[in-house]
ChimeraX commands (.cxc) that place a marker at each C-alpha (Angstrom):
marker #1 position 55.39,60.99,56.92 radius 0.5
marker #1 position 56.02,63.76,59.22 radius 0.5
marker #1 position 53.00,65.81,59.65 radius 0.5
marker #1 position 54.19,68.79,61.77 radius 0.5
marker #1 position 57.22,70.03,63.73 radius 0.5
marker #1 position 57.44,72.15,66.64 radius 0.5
marker #1 position 60.75,73.55,67.91 radius 0.5
marker #1 position 62.89,76.56,68.74 radius 0.5
marker #1 position 63.90,78.77,65.74 radius 0.5
marker #1 position 67.80,78.81,65.66 radius 0.5
marker #1 position 68.47,79.88,62.17 radius 0.5
marker #1 position 66.63,81.44,59.13 radius 0.5
marker #1 position 68.23,82.14,55.80 radius 0.5
marker #1 position 65.40,82.06,53.21 radius 0.5
marker #1 position 64.38,79.59,51.91 radius 0.5
marker #1 position 65.96,77.53,54.63 radius 0.5
marker #1 position 65.28,77.61,58.40 radius 0.5
marker #1 position 66.54,75.46,61.30 radius 0.5
marker #1 position 64.53,74.27,64.27 radius 0.5
marker #1 position 65.94,72.91,67.53 radius 0.5
marker #1 position 63.68,70.04,68.35 radius 0.5
marker #1 position 64.78,68.46,71.76 radius 0.5
marker #1 position 68.50,68.92,70.78 radius 0.5
marker #1 position 68.11,67.82,67.09 radius 0.5
marker #1 position 68.39,70.67,64.46 radius 0.5
marker #1 position 65.96,69.95,61.52 radius 0.5
marker #1 position 66.71,71.83,58.29 radius 0.5
marker #1 position 63.29,72.88,56.64 radius 0.5
marker #1 position 62.74,74.70,53.41 radius 0.5
marker #1 position 59.78,77.18,53.59 radius 0.5
marker #1 position 58.17,79.67,51.22 radius 0.5
marker #1 position 58.40,83.40,52.01 radius 0.5
marker #1 position 54.79,83.44,53.16 radius 0.5
marker #1 position 56.07,81.31,56.09 radius 0.5
marker #1 position 59.12,83.59,56.60 radius 0.5
marker #1 position 56.97,86.67,56.68 radius 0.5
marker #1 position 55.30,85.17,60.02 radius 0.5
marker #1 position 58.30,83.72,61.80 radius 0.5
marker #1 position 58.83,85.00,65.40 radius 0.5
marker #1 position 62.17,86.29,66.93 radius 0.5
marker #1 position 65.16,83.80,67.07 radius 0.5
marker #1 position 64.99,81.19,69.94 radius 0.5
marker #1 position 61.20,81.41,69.97 radius 0.5
marker #1 position 58.90,78.34,69.44 radius 0.5
marker #1 position 57.70,77.64,65.90 radius 0.5
marker #1 position 54.97,75.07,64.82 radius 0.5
marker #1 position 54.95,74.21,61.13 radius 0.5
marker #1 position 52.83,71.89,58.94 radius 0.5
marker #1 position 55.39,69.81,57.03 radius 0.5
marker #1 position 55.70,67.81,53.90 radius 0.5
marker #1 position 58.72,65.37,53.43 radius 0.5
marker #1 position 59.97,64.77,49.92 radius 0.5
marker #1 position 62.26,61.67,49.58 radius 0.5
marker #1 position 64.69,61.43,46.83 radius 0.5
marker #1 position 67.56,59.01,46.03 radius 0.5
marker #1 position 70.21,61.45,47.34 radius 0.5
marker #1 position 68.25,63.47,50.01 radius 0.5
marker #1 position 65.43,63.62,52.26 radius 0.5
marker #1 position 63.92,67.30,52.24 radius 0.5
marker #1 position 61.53,68.63,54.73 radius 0.5
marker #1 position 59.30,71.45,53.69 radius 0.5
marker #1 position 57.40,73.64,56.27 radius 0.5
marker #1 position 54.46,75.88,56.19 radius 0.5
marker #1 position 52.76,78.20,58.57 radius 0.5
marker #1 position 49.34,77.34,57.26 radius 0.5
marker #1 position 47.53,74.17,56.35 radius 0.5
marker #1 position 46.29,75.96,53.23 radius 0.5
marker #1 position 49.82,76.55,51.89 radius 0.5
marker #1 position 50.68,72.92,52.54 radius 0.5
marker #1 position 47.69,71.70,50.67 radius 0.5
marker #1 position 48.61,74.07,47.76 radius 0.5
marker #1 position 52.06,72.96,47.77 radius 0.5
marker #1 position 50.96,69.31,47.65 radius 0.5
marker #1 position 48.55,70.03,44.68 radius 0.5
marker #1 position 51.33,72.02,42.85 radius 0.5
marker #1 position 53.79,69.16,43.02 radius 0.5
marker #1 position 51.32,66.84,41.28 radius 0.5
marker #1 position 51.31,69.01,38.11 radius 0.5
marker #1 position 53.40,67.69,35.36 radius 0.5
marker #1 position 56.72,69.64,35.24 radius 0.5
marker #1 position 56.38,71.33,38.66 radius 0.5
marker #1 position 58.61,70.03,41.31 radius 0.5
marker #1 position 59.02,71.04,45.00 radius 0.5
marker #1 position 61.47,74.02,44.23 radius 0.5
marker #1 position 59.15,75.57,41.68 radius 0.5
marker #1 position 56.15,75.07,43.84 radius 0.5
marker #1 position 58.05,76.80,46.63 radius 0.5
marker #1 position 58.92,79.65,44.31 radius 0.5
marker #1 position 55.24,80.05,43.39 radius 0.5
marker #1 position 54.12,80.08,46.93 radius 0.5
marker #1 position 56.73,82.72,47.57 radius 0.5
marker #1 position 55.72,85.05,44.81 radius 0.5
marker #1 position 52.00,84.83,45.25 radius 0.5
marker #1 position 49.63,84.27,48.11 radius 0.5
marker #1 position 47.17,81.48,47.94 radius 0.5
marker #1 position 44.37,83.96,46.96 radius 0.5
marker #1 position 46.41,85.57,44.16 radius 0.5
marker #1 position 47.23,82.15,42.80 radius 0.5
marker #1 position 43.45,81.28,42.80 radius 0.5
marker #1 position 42.64,84.34,40.87 radius 0.5
marker #1 position 45.31,83.61,38.26 radius 0.5
marker #1 position 44.00,80.03,37.67 radius 0.5
marker #1 position 40.23,81.22,37.59 radius 0.5
marker #1 position 40.97,84.19,35.44 radius 0.5
marker #1 position 43.40,82.43,33.07 radius 0.5
marker #1 position 46.00,85.03,33.98 radius 0.5
marker #1 position 49.09,83.51,32.31 radius 0.5
marker #1 position 50.91,86.76,32.42 radius 0.5
marker #1 position 50.97,87.06,36.25 radius 0.5
marker #1 position 52.26,83.44,36.45 radius 0.5
marker #1 position 54.97,84.10,33.89 radius 0.5
marker #1 position 56.46,86.84,36.07 radius 0.5
marker #1 position 57.49,84.11,38.62 radius 0.5
marker #1 position 60.97,82.61,38.09 radius 0.5
marker #1 position 61.00,79.28,36.44 radius 0.5
marker #1 position 57.48,79.71,35.04 radius 0.5
marker #1 position 57.33,80.06,31.25 radius 0.5
marker #1 position 54.40,80.26,29.01 radius 0.5
marker #1 position 53.82,76.57,28.63 radius 0.5
marker #1 position 54.17,75.90,32.31 radius 0.5
marker #1 position 51.74,78.73,33.11 radius 0.5
marker #1 position 49.22,77.18,30.61 radius 0.5
marker #1 position 49.71,73.79,32.13 radius 0.5
marker #1 position 49.13,75.18,35.62 radius 0.5
marker #1 position 45.92,76.81,34.59 radius 0.5
marker #1 position 44.65,73.77,32.60 radius 0.5
marker #1 position 45.54,71.18,35.35 radius 0.5
marker #1 position 44.78,73.03,38.49 radius 0.5
marker #1 position 41.41,74.50,37.51 radius 0.5
marker #1 position 39.67,71.54,38.90 radius 0.5
marker #1 position 42.13,70.60,41.63 radius 0.5
marker #1 position 42.52,73.84,43.61 radius 0.5
marker #1 position 41.87,73.21,47.24 radius 0.5
marker #1 position 39.13,75.14,49.10 radius 0.5
marker #1 position 40.41,78.57,49.96 radius 0.5
marker #1 position 39.25,78.53,53.42 radius 0.5
marker #1 position 41.51,75.63,54.33 radius 0.5
marker #1 position 43.84,76.85,57.17 radius 0.5
marker #1 position 42.95,80.48,56.62 radius 0.5
marker #1 position 44.06,82.55,59.49 radius 0.5
marker #1 position 46.05,79.60,60.78 radius 0.5
marker #1 position 48.95,81.91,61.94 radius 0.5
marker #1 position 48.36,81.10,65.57 radius 0.5
marker #1 position 50.75,78.23,64.80 radius 0.5
marker #1 position 53.38,80.90,64.52 radius 0.5
marker #1 position 54.00,83.25,67.43 radius 0.5
marker #1 position 54.75,86.79,66.38 radius 0.5
marker #1 position 57.98,88.29,67.50 radius 0.5
marker #1 position 60.34,90.96,66.94 radius 0.5
marker #1 position 64.07,91.70,67.38 radius 0.5
marker #1 position 65.11,90.32,64.08 radius 0.5
marker #1 position 68.73,90.93,63.19 radius 0.5
marker #1 position 68.73,93.34,60.29 radius 0.5
marker #1 position 72.47,93.55,59.53 radius 0.5
marker #1 position 73.11,92.90,55.87 radius 0.5
marker #1 position 69.42,92.61,55.22 radius 0.5
marker #1 position 69.63,93.61,51.51 radius 0.5
marker #1 position 72.29,91.27,50.64 radius 0.5
marker #1 position 70.56,88.41,52.49 radius 0.5
marker #1 position 67.42,89.39,50.49 radius 0.5
marker #1 position 69.27,89.23,47.22 radius 0.5
marker #1 position 70.71,85.76,48.13 radius 0.5
marker #1 position 67.07,84.49,49.03 radius 0.5
marker #1 position 65.76,85.83,45.76 radius 0.5
marker #1 position 68.51,83.89,43.91 radius 0.5
marker #1 position 67.63,80.77,45.87 radius 0.5
marker #1 position 64.12,81.12,44.87 radius 0.5
marker #1 position 65.13,81.17,41.09 radius 0.5
marker #1 position 65.85,84.71,40.19 radius 0.5
marker #1 position 68.98,85.73,38.47 radius 0.5
marker #1 position 71.50,87.69,40.60 radius 0.5
marker #1 position 71.37,90.75,38.39 radius 0.5
marker #1 position 67.47,90.73,38.47 radius 0.5
marker #1 position 67.45,90.15,42.32 radius 0.5
marker #1 position 69.69,93.04,42.90 radius 0.5
marker #1 position 67.58,95.36,40.64 radius 0.5
marker #1 position 64.49,94.15,42.56 radius 0.5
marker #1 position 65.85,95.38,45.97 radius 0.5
marker #1 position 67.91,98.34,44.82 radius 0.5
marker #1 position 65.16,100.84,45.23 radius 0.5
marker #1 position 63.84,99.68,48.51 radius 0.5
marker #1 position 64.82,101.74,51.62 radius 0.5
marker #1 position 66.40,99.67,54.10 radius 0.5
marker #1 position 65.71,101.59,57.35 radius 0.5
marker #1 position 64.74,99.17,59.89 radius 0.5
marker #1 position 63.57,96.49,57.41 radius 0.5
marker #1 position 64.23,92.97,57.89 radius 0.5
marker #1 position 65.38,90.67,55.16 radius 0.5
marker #1 position 61.86,89.12,54.94 radius 0.5
marker #1 position 60.40,92.68,54.75 radius 0.5
marker #1 position 62.73,93.64,51.82 radius 0.5
marker #1 position 61.95,90.26,50.04 radius 0.5
marker #1 position 58.09,90.93,50.29 radius 0.5
marker #1 position 58.40,94.45,48.84 radius 0.5
marker #1 position 60.71,93.06,46.13 radius 0.5
marker #1 position 58.20,90.36,45.10 radius 0.5
marker #1 position 55.27,92.91,45.25 radius 0.5
marker #1 position 57.18,95.18,42.95 radius 0.5
marker #1 position 57.88,92.22,40.53 radius 0.5
marker #1 position 54.21,91.24,40.53 radius 0.5
marker #1 position 53.12,94.58,39.20 radius 0.5
marker link #1:1,2 radius 0.2
marker link #1:2,3 radius 0.2
marker link #1:3,4 radius 0.2
marker link #1:4,5 radius 0.2
marker link #1:5,6 radius 0.2
marker link #1:6,7 radius 0.2
marker link #1:7,8 radius 0.2
marker link #1:8,9 radius 0.2
marker link #1:9,10 radius 0.2
marker link #1:10,11 radius 0.2
marker link #1:11,12 radius 0.2
marker link #1:12,13 radius 0.2
marker link #1:13,14 radius 0.2
marker link #1:14,15 radius 0.2
marker link #1:15,16 radius 0.2
marker link #1:16,17 radius 0.2
marker link #1:17,18 radius 0.2
marker link #1:18,19 radius 0.2
marker link #1:19,20 radius 0.2
marker link #1:20,21 radius 0.2
marker link #1:21,22 radius 0.2
marker link #1:22,23 radius 0.2
marker link #1:23,24 radius 0.2
marker link #1:24,25 radius 0.2
marker link #1:25,26 radius 0.2
marker link #1:26,27 radius 0.2
marker link #1:27,28 radius 0.2
marker link #1:28,29 radius 0.2
marker link #1:29,30 radius 0.2
marker link #1:30,31 radius 0.2
marker link #1:31,32 radius 0.2
marker link #1:32,33 radius 0.2
marker link #1:33,34 radius 0.2
marker link #1:34,35 radius 0.2
marker link #1:35,36 radius 0.2
marker link #1:36,37 radius 0.2
marker link #1:37,38 radius 0.2
marker link #1:38,39 radius 0.2
marker link #1:39,40 radius 0.2
marker link #1:40,41 radius 0.2
marker link #1:41,42 radius 0.2
marker link #1:42,43 radius 0.2
marker link #1:43,44 radius 0.2
marker link #1:44,45 radius 0.2
marker link #1:45,46 radius 0.2
marker link #1:46,47 radius 0.2
marker link #1:47,48 radius 0.2
marker link #1:48,49 radius 0.2
marker link #1:49,50 radius 0.2
marker link #1:50,51 radius 0.2
marker link #1:51,52 radius 0.2
marker link #1:52,53 radius 0.2
marker link #1:53,54 radius 0.2
marker link #1:54,55 radius 0.2
marker link #1:55,56 radius 0.2
marker link #1:56,57 radius 0.2
marker link #1:57,58 radius 0.2
marker link #1:58,59 radius 0.2
marker link #1:59,60 radius 0.2
marker link #1:60,61 radius 0.2
marker link #1:61,62 radius 0.2
marker link #1:62,63 radius 0.2
marker link #1:63,64 radius 0.2
marker link #1:64,65 radius 0.2
marker link #1:65,66 radius 0.2
marker link #1:66,67 radius 0.2
marker link #1:67,68 radius 0.2
marker link #1:68,69 radius 0.2
marker link #1:69,70 radius 0.2
marker link #1:70,71 radius 0.2
marker link #1:71,72 radius 0.2
marker link #1:72,73 radius 0.2
marker link #1:73,74 radius 0.2
marker link #1:74,75 radius 0.2
marker link #1:75,76 radius 0.2
marker link #1:76,77 radius 0.2
marker link #1:77,78 radius 0.2
marker link #1:78,79 radius 0.2
marker link #1:79,80 radius 0.2
marker link #1:80,81 radius 0.2
marker link #1:81,82 radius 0.2
marker link #1:82,83 radius 0.2
marker link #1:83,84 radius 0.2
marker link #1:84,85 radius 0.2
marker link #1:85,86 radius 0.2
marker link #1:86,87 radius 0.2
marker link #1:87,88 radius 0.2
marker link #1:88,89 radius 0.2
marker link #1:89,90 radius 0.2
marker link #1:90,91 radius 0.2
marker link #1:91,92 radius 0.2
marker link #1:92,93 radius 0.2
marker link #1:93,94 radius 0.2
marker link #1:94,95 radius 0.2
marker link #1:95,96 radius 0.2
marker link #1:96,97 radius 0.2
marker link #1:97,98 radius 0.2
marker link #1:98,99 radius 0.2
marker link #1:99,100 radius 0.2
marker link #1:100,101 radius 0.2
marker link #1:101,102 radius 0.2
marker link #1:102,103 radius 0.2
marker link #1:103,104 radius 0.2
marker link #1:104,105 radius 0.2
marker link #1:105,106 radius 0.2
marker link #1:106,107 radius 0.2
marker link #1:107,108 radius 0.2
marker link #1:108,109 radius 0.2
marker link #1:109,110 radius 0.2
marker link #1:110,111 radius 0.2
marker link #1:111,112 radius 0.2
marker link #1:112,113 radius 0.2
marker link #1:113,114 radius 0.2
marker link #1:114,115 radius 0.2
marker link #1:115,116 radius 0.2
marker link #1:116,117 radius 0.2
marker link #1:117,118 radius 0.2
marker link #1:118,119 radius 0.2
marker link #1:119,120 radius 0.2
marker link #1:120,121 radius 0.2
marker link #1:121,122 radius 0.2
marker link #1:122,123 radius 0.2
marker link #1:123,124 radius 0.2
marker link #1:124,125 radius 0.2
marker link #1:125,126 radius 0.2
marker link #1:126,127 radius 0.2
marker link #1:127,128 radius 0.2
marker link #1:128,129 radius 0.2
marker link #1:129,130 radius 0.2
marker link #1:130,131 radius 0.2
marker link #1:131,132 radius 0.2
marker link #1:132,133 radius 0.2
marker link #1:133,134 radius 0.2
marker link #1:134,135 radius 0.2
marker link #1:135,136 radius 0.2
marker link #1:136,137 radius 0.2
marker link #1:137,138 radius 0.2
marker link #1:138,139 radius 0.2
marker link #1:139,140 radius 0.2
marker link #1:140,141 radius 0.2
marker link #1:141,142 radius 0.2
marker link #1:142,143 radius 0.2
marker link #1:143,144 radius 0.2
marker link #1:144,145 radius 0.2
marker link #1:145,146 radius 0.2
marker link #1:146,147 radius 0.2
marker link #1:147,148 radius 0.2
marker link #1:148,149 radius 0.2
marker link #1:149,150 radius 0.2
marker link #1:150,151 radius 0.2
marker link #1:151,152 radius 0.2
marker link #1:152,153 radius 0.2
marker link #1:153,154 radius 0.2
marker link #1:154,155 radius 0.2
marker link #1:155,156 radius 0.2
marker link #1:156,157 radius 0.2
marker link #1:157,158 radius 0.2
marker link #1:158,159 radius 0.2
marker link #1:159,160 radius 0.2
marker link #1:160,161 radius 0.2
marker link #1:161,162 radius 0.2
marker link #1:162,163 radius 0.2
marker link #1:163,164 radius 0.2
marker link #1:164,165 radius 0.2
marker link #1:165,166 radius 0.2
marker link #1:166,167 radius 0.2
marker link #1:167,168 radius 0.2
marker link #1:168,169 radius 0.2
marker link #1:169,170 radius 0.2
marker link #1:170,171 radius 0.2
marker link #1:171,172 radius 0.2
marker link #1:172,173 radius 0.2
marker link #1:173,174 radius 0.2
marker link #1:174,175 radius 0.2
marker link #1:175,176 radius 0.2
marker link #1:176,177 radius 0.2
marker link #1:177,178 radius 0.2
marker link #1:178,179 radius 0.2
marker link #1:179,180 radius 0.2
marker link #1:180,181 radius 0.2
marker link #1:181,182 radius 0.2
marker link #1:182,183 radius 0.2
marker link #1:183,184 radius 0.2
marker link #1:184,185 radius 0.2
marker link #1:185,186 radius 0.2
marker link #1:186,187 radius 0.2
marker link #1:187,188 radius 0.2
marker link #1:188,189 radius 0.2
marker link #1:189,190 radius 0.2
marker link #1:190,191 radius 0.2
marker link #1:191,192 radius 0.2
marker link #1:192,193 radius 0.2
marker link #1:193,194 radius 0.2
marker link #1:194,195 radius 0.2
marker link #1:195,196 radius 0.2
marker link #1:196,197 radius 0.2
marker link #1:197,198 radius 0.2
marker link #1:198,199 radius 0.2
marker link #1:199,200 radius 0.2
marker link #1:200,201 radius 0.2
view
């Protein structure tokens, strides 16, 4: 099992990023909560990781905090929740928001996430109520990712739409989500964050 990875950020197209680790490029899938904290290109990134082994692929998932990785590992143990849906849940809600949904039996908020229907939302609440990790695990662990600037902003809206589609939203819905967001000096990650916040309302 690969517990963590540290390398130079050479590509980021949500939900996929690539780290150069001593000349080897590692493709890593990550939730938007991780993308929001990524530094500028070519800077060093340290991620907590989880490796999923399938017959046709080995997929490495990366998280900026230990709390997100613990939540991911808890989610994929729920019947009917695979890694892709777990990534979508972590992208659409913070760990605190997800805790609140489970504790308050808020199926409505969970259903707003792509791929989460009523039955899945109810199953998440039932199965995770007693399995939720402590909320203080890895909180403020952002020291693992150095803050940076200078992110390329060309075509940010189109990249945001593509990323939302990769997270499970339909192209038409993704386009509507970003349509009213003013692009001025906003990165792709900023636009996705605002789109997801608007979807959660």
